[in-house]
C-alpha positions as CSV (number, residue, x, y, z in Angstrom):
1,M,4.6,16.9,-11.2
2,S,5.3,16.5,-7.5
3,Y,5.7,13.3,-5.5
4,L,2.7,14.3,-3.3
5,L,0.5,14.2,-6.2
6,L,1.8,11.0,-7.5
7,A,1.5,9.6,-4.0
8,G,-2.2,10.7,-4.0
9,G,-3.1,9.3,-7.0
10,L,-1.7,5.9,-6.1
11,L,-3.7,5.9,-2.9
12,L,-6.7,6.9,-4.7
13,A,-6.2,4.1,-7.3
14,A,-5.8,1.5,-4.1
15,L,-9.0,2.9,-2.3
16,A,-10.8,2.2,-5.5
17,L,-9.5,-1.2,-5.7
18,R,-10.3,-2.0,-2.1
19,L,-13.9,-0.6,-2.5
20,A,-14.3,-2.6,-5.6
21,G,-13.1,-5.8,-3.7
22,G,-15.2,-4.9,-0.8
23,A,-18.3,-5.0,-3.1
24,A,-17.3,-8.4,-4.7
25,A,-16.7,-9.9,-1.0
26,R,-20.3,-8.6,0.0
27,R,-21.9,-10.3,-3.0
28,R,-20.1,-13.7,-1.9
29,G,-21.3,-13.1,1.6
30,H,-18.4,-12.1,3.5
31,R,-16.2,-8.9,4.0
32,I,-12.9,-7.7,3.9
33,R,-11.6,-7.5,7.6
34,V,-9.8,-4.4,8.5
35,L,-7.5,-5.6,11.1
36,P,-5.1,-7.5,8.9
37,T,-4.8,-4.5,6.7
38,V,-4.0,-2.2,9.8
39,L,-1.2,-4.7,10.9
40,A,0.1,-5.4,7.3
41,T,0.2,-1.4,7.0
42,L,2.2,-0.8,10.1
43,V,4.5,-3.7,9.4
44,L,5.2,-2.4,5.8
45,V,5.6,1.3,7.0
46,V,8.1,0.3,9.6
47,L,10.1,-1.8,7.1
48,T,10.0,1.0,4.6
49,L,11.1,3.4,7.1
50,A,13.9,1.3,8.3
51,F,15.4,0.1,4.8
52,D,14.9,3.3,3.1
53,N,16.8,5.4,5.9
54,L,19.8,2.9,5.5
55,M,19.6,3.2,1.8
56,I,19.4,7.0,1.4
57,A,22.1,7.2,4.0
58,A,24.3,5.0,2.1
59,G,23.7,7.2,-1.0
60,L,22.1,4.3,-2.8
61,F,19.4,6.8,-4.1
62,A,18.2,10.4,-3.4
63,Y,15.1,12.4,-4.1
64,A,14.6,15.6,-5.9
65,D,13.9,18.3,-3.4
66,A,12.1,20.3,-5.7
67,H,9.3,17.8,-6.0
68,L,9.0,17.1,-2.2
69,A,6.7,18.3,0.2
70,G,9.5,18.7,2.7
71,V,8.1,16.6,5.6
72,R,10.7,13.5,6.3
73,V,10.7,10.7,8.9
74,G,14.5,10.4,9.3
75,L,15.9,10.7,5.7
76,V,12.7,9.2,4.1
77,P,10.2,11.9,2.5
78,V,6.7,11.1,3.9
79,E,5.5,10.5,0.1
80,D,7.6,7.5,-0.1
81,L,5.3,5.8,2.5
82,S,2.6,6.1,0.1
83,Y,3.6,2.9,-1.6
84,P,3.2,0.6,1.2
85,I,0.3,2.0,2.4
86,A,-1.2,1.7,-1.1
87,L,-0.2,-2.0,-1.3
88,A,-1.7,-2.9,1.9
89,I,-5.1,-1.1,1.2
90,A,-5.2,-2.6,-2.4
91,L,-4.0,-6.2,-2.1
92,P,-7.2,-7.6,-0.3
93,G,-9.4,-5.8,-2.8
94,V,-7.6,-7.2,-5.7
95,R,-7.5,-10.7,-4.1
96,E,-11.5,-10.4,-3.9
97,L,-11.7,-9.1,-7.7
98,M,-9.9,-12.4,-8.8
99,P,-11.7,-15.4,-10.0
100,Q,-12.6,-17.8,-7.1
101,R,-11.4,-21.2,-8.0
102,R,-12.7,-24.2,-6.5
103,H,-10.4,-26.6,-4.7
104,D,-11.0,-30.3,-5.1
105,V,-10.7,-31.9,-1.8
106,R,-10.4,-35.4,-1.6
107,T,-10.7,-37.4,1.5
C-alpha cells in the first residue's frame, strides 16, 4: 500500500467526521466556522514542515521511497502533510459529535 493511498483514506475519514459534526452543529442551531480550521491547518502544516525536515535531516527516521509519490517539500514527502490537515479538518467535527455537557454557572 502506498502512503498516498493511506493519506487519501485518512483525509476521507476526516472529511466524514467534519460533515457529521457539521450536521450535528446545524441541529443545535449553529455551524462550524471555517476560518479557525484554515488557520489551524496553516499552523500545523508549517510546524510539520519545520520539524519533520529537521528530524529527517538528523536521520531520526526515513521513508521507503518505493511507497512515496515522489513529491517533497524540502525533505518531507507530501503525504506526510495529510496528518496535520486531517487533524485540523476532523477535530471540530469530533467536538460537535461529543455529548454536550451543561455547565452549572453559579452567580
